[in-house]
N, C-alpha and C positions, 0 to 999 in steps of 0.2 A: 265659590268664586262666581262672579257675574261677568259676562263678556258683552260689551256694548260697542256701538259705533257712534261717533260724534263728528259732526261737520265742523271743522276747525274755525272757518271764518264767522259762522253764526253762533257757535257754542251749543248748538242744539243736538240732541240725541235722537237717533232713529227710533221711531215708535211703530210705524206701519208704512206701507207704500205711499200713502198720501198724508202722513202725519209725522211731524217732528216735534219734539218737546224740549223745553229748557230744564225740566225736572228729571233728574237722573233716575228717580224712583219709578217714573212712568215709562222709561225706555224699554224697548224690547231686549230681552236677555237671550243672546244666541247660544248660551251655555258652553259652546266649544269655540276655541279660537279659529280652527279651520272652517267652521260653518260661517263665522263672521267674515273671514277673509274672502271666502267664495262669494258671499252675498255682496260685499263691498266691491269686489271686482265686477260683478254683474251690474251693479248700480252705475258704475262708471263715473262716479262723482269725484272730482279732484278734491284734495284737501280733507280726506277722511282720516280719522285716527281711531285706533283700537283702544278701548278703555277696559282695563281689568280692575274690577272692584272686589275687595276681599270682605271678610266678615265685619271688620271694623270699618265704619263709614269713612273714617279719615284715611284709610289705606286704599289708594287708588294709583294705578300706573297707566300712563297713556303713551302710546307709540304711534306716530304717524304711519299710516298704511304703507306708503311707499318705502319708508325706512325699514319697516318690519320685513317687507318682502326682500329687500336688499340683503338683510341679515340671514336669509335662508339659503340653503344649498340650492343649486339649479333644479334638482329633482323635486325638492320640497316646494320651491317657488312654482313649478309647473303644476304640482298637485293642488296647491292653494288656489290657483286660477282655474282649475277644472270644475 
């Protein structure tokens, strides 16, 4: 599984601190959901979504960052922001 971040308004995936890409294959893979959430929180950009890509390129799940955090328990929400 690949864990990516995408900016919803532009449709671009995070690649590096000064680079975003429209190509999912070139995006930075955070490997772990918690790592992507911590980074997204530090970026402080509104309208980010967490993208989970599986082995089949057609299998992809996207969750808006804020909605994902709301679904976590308060303790896990705090850990994701740490």
